[in-house]
LUMZAMAR-196541 format. One record per residue (C-alpha): x, y negated, z; residue in one letter. Coordinates in nm, 4 decimals, decimal comma, m for minus. Example, Ala and Ser with C-alpha at 12.3 -4.5 7.8 and 13.67 -1.06 7.14 Angstrom:
BEGIN
[[1,2300; 0,4500; 0,7800]; "A"]
[[1,3670; 0,1060; 0,7140]; "S"]
END
This chain:
BEGIN
[[0,0000; 0,0000; 0,0000]; "M"]
[[0,1248; m0,3535; m0,0752]; "P"]
[[0,2295; m0,5482; 0,2311]; "R"]
[[m0,0368; m0,7909; 0,3512]; "Q"]
[[0,0766; m1,1504; 0,3846]; "V"]
[[m0,0399; m1,3746; 0,6671]; "D"]
[[m0,1199; m1,6651; 0,4370]; "H"]
[[m0,2126; m1,9153; 0,7080]; "E"]
[[0,0840; m1,8137; 0,9209]; "G"]
[[0,3152; m1,8709; 0,6244]; "R"]
[[0,1621; m2,2150; 0,5620]; "R"]
[[0,2354; m2,3087; 0,9246]; "L"]
[[0,5974; m2,1884; 0,8954]; "V"]
[[0,6355; m2,3993; 0,5818]; "I"]
[[0,4781; m2,6991; 0,7554]; "A"]
[[0,7289; m2,6681; 1,0389]; "E"]
[[1,0112; m2,6589; 0,7831]; "A"]
[[0,8732; m2,9751; 0,6208]; "V"]
[[0,8685; m3,1493; 0,9583]; "C"]
[[1,2250; m3,0442; 1,0427]; "R"]
[[1,3520; m3,1736; 0,7096]; "L"]
[[1,1516; m3,4958; 0,7422]; "A"]
[[1,3042; m3,5490; 1,0856]; "D"]
[[1,6568; m3,5019; 0,9505]; "E"]
[[1,6251; m3,6818; 0,6153]; "R"]
[[1,2928; m3,8615; 0,5899]; "G"]
[[1,0187; m3,7485; 0,3523]; "L"]
[[1,2250; m3,8467; 0,0489]; "E"]
[[1,4670; m3,5706; 0,1475]; "G"]
[[1,2009; m3,2976; 0,1510]; "V"]
[[1,2336; m3,0712; m0,1555]; "T"]
[[1,0538; m2,7473; m0,2328]; "L"]
[[1,3877; m2,5678; m0,2596]; "R"]
[[1,5067; m2,6837; 0,0828]; "D"]
[[1,1690; m2,6148; 0,2431]; "V"]
[[1,1772; m2,2592; 0,1073]; "A"]
[[1,5323; m2,2066; 0,2340]; "A"]
[[1,4555; m2,3383; 0,5812]; "L"]
[[1,1290; m2,1422; 0,6048]; "A"]
[[1,3152; m1,8328; 0,4788]; "Q"]
[[1,0692; m1,7670; 0,1994]; "V"]
[[1,0985; m1,7811; m0,1790]; "S"]
[[1,0079; m2,0911; m0,3794]; "M"]
[[0,7357; m1,8817; m0,5360]; "G"]
[[0,5892; m1,8174; m0,1912]; "A"]
[[0,5837; m2,1909; m0,1204]; "V"]
[[0,4124; m2,2566; m0,4534]; "Q"]
[[0,1548; m1,9856; m0,3858]; "R"]
[[0,0690; m2,1575; m0,0574]; "C"]
[[0,0670; m2,5113; m0,1977]; "F"]
[[m0,0001; m2,6077; m0,5582]; "R"]
[[0,1935; m2,9363; m0,5299]; "T"]
[[0,4451; m3,1039; m0,3009]; "K"]
[[0,1792; m3,3588; m0,2107]; "E"]
[[m0,0576; m3,0831; m0,0975]; "E"]
[[0,2230; m2,9404; 0,1172]; "M"]
[[0,2884; m3,2809; 0,2772]; "L"]
[[m0,0816; m3,3324; 0,3492]; "V"]
[[m0,0973; m2,9958; 0,5255]; "F"]
[[0,2171; m3,0736; 0,7267]; "A"]
[[0,0728; m3,4102; 0,8320]; "L"]
[[m0,2506; m3,2421; 0,9395]; "G"]
[[m0,0433; m2,9913; 1,1364]; "H"]
[[0,1340; m3,2716; 1,3270]; "I"]
[[m0,1953; m3,4522; 1,3880]; "G"]
[[m0,3559; m3,1354; 1,5219]; "E"]
[[m0,0643; m3,0762; 1,7578]; "R"]
[[m0,1003; m3,4255; 1,9024]; "I"]
[[m0,4765; m3,3832; 1,9221]; "G"]
[[m0,4386; m3,0552; 2,1106]; "E"]
[[m0,2182; m3,2238; 2,3710]; "R"]
[[m0,4696; m3,5061; 2,4122]; "V"]
[[m0,7537; m3,2573; 2,4594]; "R"]
[[m0,5446; m3,0552; 2,7053]; "A"]
[[m0,4834; m3,3630; 2,9192]; "R"]
[[m0,8578; m3,4353; 2,9249]; "L"]
[[m0,9566; m3,0790; 3,0155]; "V"]
[[m0,6811; m3,0075; 3,2674]; "R"]
[[m0,8390; m3,2190; 3,5445]; "S"]
[[m1,2137; m3,2470; 3,4795]; "P"]
[[m1,2591; m3,4383; 3,8053]; "A"]
[[m1,0273; m3,7218; 3,6966]; "Q"]
[[m1,1818; m4,0607; 3,6224]; "S"]
[[m1,2392; m4,1731; 3,2651]; "A"]
[[m0,9863; m4,4541; 3,3144]; "A"]
[[m0,7189; m4,2055; 3,4237]; "T"]
[[m0,8029; m3,9751; 3,1339]; "A"]
[[m0,7701; m4,2715; 2,8968]; "L"]
[[m0,4215; m4,3414; 3,0304]; "G"]
[[m0,3176; m3,9783; 2,9809]; "H"]
[[m0,4572; m3,9727; 2,6263]; "A"]
[[m0,2889; m4,3008; 2,5289]; "A"]
[[0,0440; m4,1770; 2,6661]; "T"]
[[0,0219; m3,8596; 2,4565]; "E"]
[[m0,0604; m4,0567; 2,1417]; "V"]
[[0,2331; m4,2923; 2,2000]; "S"]
[[0,4806; m3,9990; 2,1788]; "L"]
[[0,7069; m4,1557; 2,4414]; "L"]
[[0,8461; m3,8374; 2,5977]; "R"]
[[1,1956; m3,7258; 2,4992]; "D"]
[[1,0649; m3,3891; 2,3815]; "E"]
[[0,8331; m3,5670; 2,1363]; "H"]
[[1,0988; m3,7946; 1,9819]; "R"]
[[1,1432; m3,5777; 1,6709]; "A"]
[[0,7671; m3,5600; 1,6304]; "E"]
[[0,7497; m3,9398; 1,6544]; "A"]
[[1,0100; m3,9779; 1,3784]; "R"]
[[0,8165; m3,7423; 1,1535]; "V"]
[[0,4839; m3,9135; 1,2285]; "W"]
[[0,6197; m4,2576; 1,1378]; "L"]
[[0,7812; m4,1158; 0,8236]; "A"]
[[0,4365; m4,0005; 0,7169]; "F"]
[[0,2827; m4,3379; 0,8080]; "V"]
[[0,5388; m4,5142; 0,5861]; "A"]
[[0,4755; m4,2745; 0,2967]; "Q"]
[[0,0981; m4,3124; 0,3365]; "A"]
[[0,1341; m4,6761; 0,2316]; "A"]
[[0,1930; m4,5495; m0,1228]; "V"]
[[0,0010; m4,2197; m0,1093]; "S"]
[[m0,3783; m4,2244; m0,1029]; "E"]
[[m0,4108; m3,8599; 0,0014]; "V"]
[[m0,1738; m3,9020; 0,2970]; "L"]
[[m0,3526; m4,2249; 0,3907]; "A"]
[[m0,6850; m4,0373; 0,3876]; "K"]
[[m0,5502; m3,7740; 0,6281]; "T"]
[[m0,4032; m4,0386; 0,8572]; "L"]
[[m0,7278; m4,2353; 0,8645]; "K"]
[[m0,9159; m3,9214; 0,9641]; "E"]
[[m0,6684; m3,8589; 1,2470]; "N"]
[[m0,6875; m4,2178; 1,3682]; "Y"]
[[m1,0685; m4,2161; 1,3488]; "A"]
[[m1,0862; m3,9065; 1,5700]; "A"]
[[m0,8484; m4,0591; 1,8268]; "L"]
[[m1,0381; m4,3873; 1,8175]; "Q"]
[[m1,3610; m4,2027; 1,8948]; "D"]
[[m1,1964; m4,0389; 2,1980]; "V"]
[[m1,0660; m4,3751; 2,3228]; "F"]
[[m1,4032; m4,5428; 2,2644]; "T"]
[[m1,5861; m4,2758; 2,4629]; "R"]
[[m1,3426; m4,2921; 2,7527]; "L"]
[[m1,3517; m4,6735; 2,7644]; "I"]
[[m1,7317; m4,6676; 2,7626]; "S"]
[[m1,7417; m4,4097; 3,0421]; "E"]
[[m1,4812; m4,5983; 3,2452]; "A"]
[[m1,6797; m4,9187; 3,1983]; "G"]
[[m1,9915; m4,7490; 3,3342]; "E"]
[[m1,7935; m4,6422; 3,6399]; "D"]
[[m1,6540; m4,9928; 3,6929]; "A"]
[[m1,8194; m5,3080; 3,8160]; "D"]
[[m2,0253; m5,4558; 3,5347]; "G"]
[[m1,8303; m5,7804; 3,5650]; "A"]
[[m1,5071; m5,6072; 3,4668]; "T"]
[[m1,6253; m5,3696; 3,1937]; "A"]
[[m1,4904; m5,4421; 2,8414]; "P"]
[[m1,7299; m5,6212; 2,6092]; "L"]
[[m1,6637; m5,4017; 2,3081]; "D"]
[[m1,5332; m5,0460; 2,3747]; "P"]
[[m1,4711; m4,9770; 2,0039]; "R"]
[[m1,2646; m5,2921; 1,9606]; "L"]
[[m1,0670; m5,2078; 2,2746]; "E"]
[[m1,0136; m4,8547; 2,1418]; "A"]
[[m0,8754; m4,9930; 1,8151]; "R"]
[[m0,6469; m5,2256; 2,0079]; "T"]
[[m0,5180; m4,9462; 2,2297]; "L"]
[[m0,4574; m4,7147; 1,9333]; "L"]
[[m0,2614; m4,9861; 1,7514]; "A"]
[[m0,0599; m5,0555; 2,0671]; "L"]
[[0,0230; m4,6856; 2,1052]; "A"]
[[0,1532; m4,6666; 1,7473]; "D"]
[[0,3512; m4,9866; 1,7928]; "G"]
[[0,5158; m4,8559; 2,1084]; "L"]
[[0,6173; m4,5400; 1,9219]; "T"]
[[0,8001; m4,7503; 1,6628]; "A"]
[[0,9605; m4,9855; 1,9156]; "H"]
[[1,1025; m4,6942; 2,1150]; "V"]
[[1,2351; m4,5191; 1,8044]; "L"]
[[1,4309; m4,8239; 1,6862]; "I"]
[[1,5600; m4,8947; 2,0368]; "G"]
[[1,3774; m5,2227; 2,0945]; "H"]
[[1,2111; m5,0712; 2,4022]; "L"]
[[1,3151; m4,7882; 2,6295]; "T"]
[[1,0528; m4,5185; 2,6916]; "P"]
[[1,0195; m4,6509; 3,0482]; "R"]
[[0,9617; m5,0075; 2,9263]; "A"]
[[0,7049; m4,8829; 2,6759]; "A"]
[[0,5186; m4,6949; 2,9476]; "R"]
[[0,5175; m5,0143; 3,1565]; "E"]
[[0,3655; m5,2067; 2,8637]; "V"]
[[0,0999; m4,9397; 2,8179]; "L"]
[[0,0201; m4,9310; 3,1905]; "H"]
[[m0,0060; m5,3114; 3,2054]; "A"]
[[m0,2459; m5,3165; 2,9104]; "H"]
[[m0,4694; m5,0507; 3,0632]; "L"]
[[m0,4691; m5,2324; 3,3988]; "T"]
[[m0,5656; m5,5632; 3,2365]; "H"]
[[m0,8380; m5,3885; 3,0376]; "L"]
[[m1,0516; m5,3600; 3,3495]; "W"]
[[m0,9755; m5,7143; 3,4647]; "E"]
[[m1,1269; m5,8837; 3,1624]; "R"]
[[m1,4584; m6,0653; 3,2082]; "P"]
[[m1,7629; m5,8684; 3,1068]; "G"]
[[m2,1019; m5,9720; 2,9888]; "R"]
[[m2,2546; m6,2622; 3,1725]; "S"]
END
């Protein structure tokens, strides 16, 4: 009998190879030949999994986004008794990719963000990822506002969610280029979240 191939498992191995190469060289340094060599599969196997390089990059980006999303969900589920405001802080910290062990992931993520500026299909995947994270932030801000004094609840949870998501991405970039240390970035994030509940609410 012919050997059965774990198609999805192979796609994930290839996606990991794409991410490793993107971390080392940027996306412009990702070639089908090098991906195949790093994944220890033939070029034909790569082409059977992905019809084009662009399709392979889209899958790899989705893989990174899902990994980040899983960590966010894990932080929300781990302590169901935690307040919505605390859960928001945990989720924003995960999205910011400030931990040392996530530095390579941050480099790859920003490489994809840069490439998405000239790739509609990558931009579409990124927008879907950001929309999902924004929904999580919006829900947590709304729930935290309900728990807080009405005079301190944010006026517009969706706008605050967009602001927080943009701040998280900005902190990722500032840490990667050395403008901020991870500790300084965490202080910025903490200060923003603290001030969020100090803003005047509806009169």
